[in-house]
C-alpha positions as CSV (number, residue, x, y, z in Angstrom):
1,M,0.0,0.0,0.0
2,A,2.8,2.4,0.8
3,E,4.4,1.8,-2.7
4,Y,1.1,2.7,-4.3
5,K,0.9,6.0,-2.3
6,V,4.4,6.9,-3.3
7,A,3.7,6.1,-7.0
8,L,0.5,8.1,-6.9
9,E,2.2,11.1,-5.3
10,Q,5.0,10.9,-7.9
11,A,2.4,10.8,-10.7
12,R,0.6,13.8,-9.2
13,K,3.9,15.7,-9.2
14,I,4.5,14.9,-12.8
15,I,0.9,16.0,-13.8
16,A,1.4,19.2,-11.9
17,T,4.2,20.1,-14.3
18,V,2.2,19.3,-17.4
19,P,0.8,22.4,-19.1
20,S,-2.9,22.7,-18.3
21,E,-3.8,23.0,-21.9
22,T,-2.5,19.5,-22.4
23,H,-4.7,17.9,-19.8
24,A,-7.6,17.6,-22.2
25,V,-5.4,15.8,-24.7
26,L,-4.3,13.4,-22.1
27,A,-7.8,12.8,-20.9
28,A,-9.0,12.2,-24.4
29,A,-6.2,9.7,-25.1
30,H,-7.0,7.9,-21.9
31,D,-10.7,7.7,-22.6
32,R,-9.8,6.5,-26.1
33,Y,-7.8,3.7,-24.6
34,M,-10.7,2.7,-22.4
35,C,-13.0,2.6,-25.4
36,F,-10.3,0.7,-27.4
37,C,-10.4,-2.0,-24.6
38,G,-14.1,-2.0,-24.4
39,V,-14.3,-0.6,-20.9
40,Y,-16.1,2.6,-22.1
41,T,-18.7,3.1,-24.8
42,P,-17.3,5.7,-27.3
43,E,-19.1,8.9,-28.0
44,P,-20.9,8.6,-31.4
45,G,-18.8,11.4,-33.1
46,A,-15.5,10.1,-31.6
47,N,-15.6,6.4,-32.3
48,H,-12.1,5.3,-33.2
49,V,-12.4,1.8,-31.9
50,A,-12.3,-0.1,-35.3
51,E,-9.3,1.9,-36.6
52,D,-7.5,1.7,-33.3
53,R,-7.9,-2.0,-33.0
54,A,-6.6,-2.4,-36.6
55,A,-3.6,-0.1,-35.9
56,F,-2.7,-1.4,-32.4
57,P,-3.8,-5.0,-32.1
58,H,-0.7,-5.8,-29.9
59,L,-2.1,-3.4,-27.2
60,L,-5.5,-5.2,-26.9
61,V,-5.4,-8.1,-24.5
62,Y,-8.3,-10.2,-23.2
63,V,-8.2,-12.6,-20.3
64,D,-11.2,-14.9,-19.9
65,G,-13.1,-12.8,-22.4
66,R,-12.6,-9.5,-20.5
67,P,-10.3,-6.7,-21.4
68,S,-7.0,-6.8,-19.5
69,L,-5.9,-3.3,-18.7
70,S,-2.2,-2.5,-18.3
71,D,-0.5,0.7,-17.3
72,E,2.3,0.0,-19.8
73,R,-0.1,-0.8,-22.7
74,C,-2.2,2.2,-21.8
75,A,0.8,4.5,-21.9
76,D,2.0,3.1,-25.2
77,F,-1.5,3.6,-26.7
78,M,-1.7,7.2,-25.3
79,V,1.7,8.1,-26.7
80,A,0.7,6.7,-30.1
81,V,-2.5,8.6,-30.4
82,S,-1.4,11.8,-28.7
83,G,2.3,12.2,-29.4
84,L,2.8,13.3,-25.8
85,P,5.7,12.1,-23.6
86,R,5.4,8.6,-22.2
87,E,6.1,9.9,-18.7
88,W,3.1,12.2,-18.8
89,C,0.9,9.4,-20.2
90,L,2.0,6.9,-17.4
91,A,1.4,9.6,-14.8
92,W,-2.1,10.5,-16.2
93,D,-3.1,6.8,-16.1
94,E,-2.0,6.5,-12.5
95,V,-3.9,9.5,-11.4
96,A,-7.0,8.6,-13.4
97,F,-7.0,5.1,-11.8
98,A,-6.8,6.6,-8.3
């Protein structure tokens, strides 16, 4: 539990250094990953699921028929669709999970 708190605090410090105008891009990339995995239902006008699954099949993993989420795969996906630094994407995922 202590390791998690340290990781979360570190992620929050990283996010605090990210320009605020970039937060929406990170949030959109994270939501897009959740849609990609089938956790969220995409908005009608922003449905990239089919193209994302064709472009990034190696980042889509299912276990017992359910999406298997991964911080590492999430960050890789977010970087690919946003072009933002991996460190920011990992931190965003950590804070969003909390």
